[in-house]
C-alpha positions in Angstrom: -11.8 -3.2 -19.7 -8.7 -1.2 -20.8 -6.8 0.8 -18.2 -8.0 4.3 -19.4 -11.6 3.2 -19.1 -10.9 1.8 -15.7 -9.3 4.9 -14.4 -12.0 7.2 -15.9 -14.6 5.5 -13.7 -15.1 7.4 -10.4 -13.2 5.8 -7.6 -12.8 7.3 -4.1 -10.8 5.2 -1.8 -12.3 4.8 1.7 -10.4 5.4 4.9 -10.4 3.3 8.1 -13.2 4.8 10.3 -11.3 4.2 13.5 -8.2 5.9 12.2 -10.3 8.9 11.0 -12.0 9.2 14.4 -8.7 9.0 16.3 -7.0 11.6 13.9 -9.9 14.0 14.3 -9.6 13.7 18.1 -5.9 14.2 18.0 -6.1 17.2 15.6 -8.7 18.9 17.8 -6.4 19.0 20.8 -4.8 22.4 21.7 -1.3 20.9 21.0 -1.7 17.8 18.7 1.0 15.1 18.9 2.7 15.1 15.5 4.2 11.7 16.1 0.8 10.2 16.8 -0.7 11.9 13.7 2.1 10.4 11.6 1.5 7.0 13.1 -2.2 7.1 12.4 -2.1 8.6 8.9 0.7 6.1 8.0 -1.7 3.2 8.8 -4.4 4.3 6.3 -3.7 3.9 2.5 -6.4 6.5 1.6 -5.2 9.2 4.0 -1.5 8.5 3.2 -2.3 8.9 -0.5 -4.2 12.2 0.0 -1.4 13.7 2.1 1.2 12.7 -0.4 -0.8 14.0 -3.3 -1.2 17.4 -1.5 2.5 17.6 -0.6 3.6 16.8 -4.1 1.4 19.6 -5.6 2.9 22.4 -7.6 2.1 24.9 -4.9 4.9 23.6 -2.6 7.4 23.2 -5.5 8.2 19.7 -4.3 6.6 17.7 -7.2 7.9 14.2 -7.2 10.0 14.6 -4.0 7.7 13.7 -1.1 7.8 9.9 -0.7 6.3 9.4 2.8 3.7 10.6 5.2 6.2 12.1 7.7 7.7 14.1 4.8 4.3 15.2 3.8 3.4 16.3 7.3 6.6 18.5 7.4 5.2 20.3 4.3 1.5 20.7 5.1 -0.2 22.8 7.6 -2.2 21.1 10.3 -5.3 22.9 9.1 -4.9 21.3 5.7 -4.4 17.9 7.3 -7.5 18.3 9.4 -9.6 19.3 6.4 -8.4 16.2 4.5 -9.2 13.9 7.5 -12.7 15.5 7.9 -13.3 15.0 4.2 -12.3 11.3 4.5 -15.0 10.9 7.2 -17.7 11.5 4.6 -16.5 8.8 2.2 -18.8 5.7 2.2 -16.9 2.6 3.2 -16.1 -0.1 0.7 -18.7 -2.8 0.5 -17.4 -6.2 1.6 -18.2 -9.2 -0.5 -18.4 -12.9 0.2 -14.6 -13.2 -0.4 -13.5 -9.7 0.4 -13.1 -8.1 3.8 -12.0 -4.5 3.8 -10.8 -4.7 7.4 -8.5 -7.6 6.5 -7.4 -5.7 3.4 -6.3 -2.7 5.6 -4.4 -4.9 8.0 -2.7 -6.7 5.1 -1.7 -3.4 3.5 -0.1 -2.1 6.7 1.7 -5.4 7.2 3.1 -5.3 3.7 4.2 -1.7 4.2 6.2 -2.6 7.3 7.9 -5.5 5.6 8.7 -3.4 2.6 10.3 -0.7 4.8 12.4 -3.3 6.6 13.5 -5.0 3.3 14.4 -1.7 1.8 16.7 -1.0 4.7 18.6 -4.3 4.0 19.2 -3.5 0.3 19.7 0.3 0.8 16.6 1.5 -0.9 14.4 4.5 0.1 12.5 3.2 3.2 9.9 6.0 3.1 9.1 5.2 -0.5 9.1 1.4 0.2 6.6 1.9 3.1 4.3 4.0 0.9 4.5 1.4 -1.9 3.6 -1.4 0.4 0.8 0.6 1.9 -0.9 1.5 -1.4 0.3 -1.3 -3.7 -3.1 -3.0 -3.6 -5.5 0.0 -3.9 -5.7 -1.0 -7.5 -7.6 -4.0 -6.4 -10.3 -1.8 -4.8 -10.4 0.3 -8.0 -10.8 -2.8 -10.1 -13.5 -4.2 -7.9 -15.4 -0.9 -8.1 -15.3 -0.8 -11.9 -15.1 -4.4 -13.1 -17.7 -7.1 -12.2 -15.3 -9.7 -13.7 -12.9 -9.1 -10.9 -15.4 -10.1 -8.3 -16.2 -13.2 -10.4 -12.5 -14.1 -10.3 -12.8 -14.5 -6.5 -14.4 -18.0 -7.1 -11.1 -19.2 -8.5 -8.5 -17.1 -6.7 -9.2 -15.2 -3.5 -8.4 -11.5 -3.4 -5.4 -11.8 -1.1 -4.1 -15.1 -2.6 -0.4 -15.1 -3.6 -1.4 -16.1 -7.1 -4.0 -13.3 -7.5 -1.8 -11.0 -9.5 -0.9 -13.7 -11.9 -4.5 -14.7 -12.3 -5.6 -11.1 -13.0 -2.8 -10.6 -15.5 -3.8 -13.8 -17.4 -7.5 -12.8 -17.3 -7.4 -9.0 -17.9 -3.9 -8.3 -19.3 -3.0 -6.3 -16.2 -3.0 -6.8 -12.4 -3.8 -4.8 -9.3 -0.2 -3.5 -8.7 -0.2 -2.0 -12.3 -3.6 -0.3 -11.6 -2.1 1.0 -8.3 0.8 2.5 -10.4 -1.6 4.1 -12.8 -3.5 5.7 -9.9 -0.2 6.8 -8.3 0.6 8.6 -11.5 -2.8 10.3 -11.5 -2.3 11.3 -7.9 1.1 12.9 -8.9 3.1 10.7 -6.5 6.9 10.5 -7.1 8.1 8.6 -10.1 10.1 6.2 -7.9 6.8 5.1 -6.4 5.0 4.8 -9.7 7.8 2.8 -11.3 8.1 0.5 -8.3 4.4 -0.3 -8.4 4.3 -0.6 -12.2 7.0 -3.3 -12.2 6.2 -4.9 -8.9 4.7 -8.0 -10.5 7.8 -8.6 -12.5 10.7 -6.4 -11.2 13.6 -7.9 -13.2 12.3 -8.9 -16.6 14.5 -8.5 -19.7 13.9 -4.7 -20.1 13.5 -3.6 -16.5 15.7 -3.7 -13.4 13.9 -1.8 -10.6 15.3 -2.7 -7.1 12.4 -1.0 -5.2 10.0 -3.1 -7.3 11.8 -6.1 -6.1 11.4 -5.0 -2.5 7.6 -4.6 -3.1 7.4 -8.0 -4.8 9.0 -9.8 -1.9 7.0 -7.8 0.7 3.7 -8.7 -1.1 4.7 -12.4 -1.0 5.6 -12.3 2.7 2.4 -10.4 3.7 0.2 -12.7 1.7 1.9 -15.8 2.9 1.4 -14.7 6.5 -2.3 -13.8 6.0 -2.9 -17.1 4.3 -1.1 -18.8 7.2 1.0 -20.9 4.7 2.9 -23.9 6.1 6.7 -23.8 6.0 6.6 -26.1 3.0 4.1 -24.0 1.1 6.2 -20.9 1.7 9.3 -22.6 0.4 7.5 -23.7 -2.8 5.9 -20.3 -3.4 8.9 -18.1 -2.5 10.0 -15.9 -5.4 13.6 -17.1 -5.2 14.7 -15.6 -8.6 13.7 -12.1 -7.4 15.3 -12.6 -4.0 18.5 -13.8 -5.6 18.9 -10.7 -7.7 18.3 -8.7 -4.5 21.0 -10.7 -2.7 18.4 -12.1 -0.3 17.1 -15.5 0.7 13.9 -16.8 2.2 15.3 -16.7 5.8 16.3 -13.1 5.5 12.9 -12.2 4.1 11.0 -14.1 6.8 13.0 -12.2 9.4 11.6 -8.9 8.3 8.5 -9.0 10.3 8.9 -5.9 12.5 6.6 -5.2 15.4 6.1 -1.4 15.8 6.5 -1.1 19.5 5.9 2.7 19.2 2.2 1.9 18.9 2.3 -0.4 22.0 1.3 2.2 24.6 -0.4 1.3 27.9 -4.1 1.2 27.5 -3.9 1.6 23.7 -4.4 -1.2 21.3 -2.8 -1.6 17.9 -4.7 0.2 15.0 
């Protein structure tokens, strides 16, 4: 299936039910905690995308300039945010398959976003954009699974969160999930920086392209997938994208150190989202 046909199929990204419930509760308070709203919305790829899409609309005259959820919340009214969250509550959750767990997918996406933000700080790239790229880089996988039965069939050879998944998709279909995420980002009118980083994330430094933020995403994807696969030290060394890291001025030890724990979410009596 060609990319235009894929994107013409109806795809509505589901949100995390727990995040939606907590956001609706927070937004219903007489004085909502904006920091808490930011934390919650930033943990959900679908809500983050909706907020960014709204903030980058022509109405606010900031097209292509809003790269992160906190920036979007500074632009939007709380009533608009509440309406988007309420709308997200009505979206039917994604169906799990034998080899695909949406809960694991959400956890992996947030993990990748945090690593991308940390790596971006090291190489002086836009950290808000890096976090957003990490958070939504794999939504293309959901879109592909919704529109292409061949993608589900590929699970038998390469699992959805396997490090080699992008390469297998590119070999089989001629494109991979990060490229589909980039095409979706362009449809959602997200900033060009995010679109370009996702578009080239699978191969950030080929002969015609040199996109540092794409390199950040590439390394963050490797780290997050290596962690979720619980790779051994030897397996990580073998699979590490050393050529990309070398261009970025990084090595495997520096990348592995970028596993931040967000202590801001560690409040008494409150578990991590």
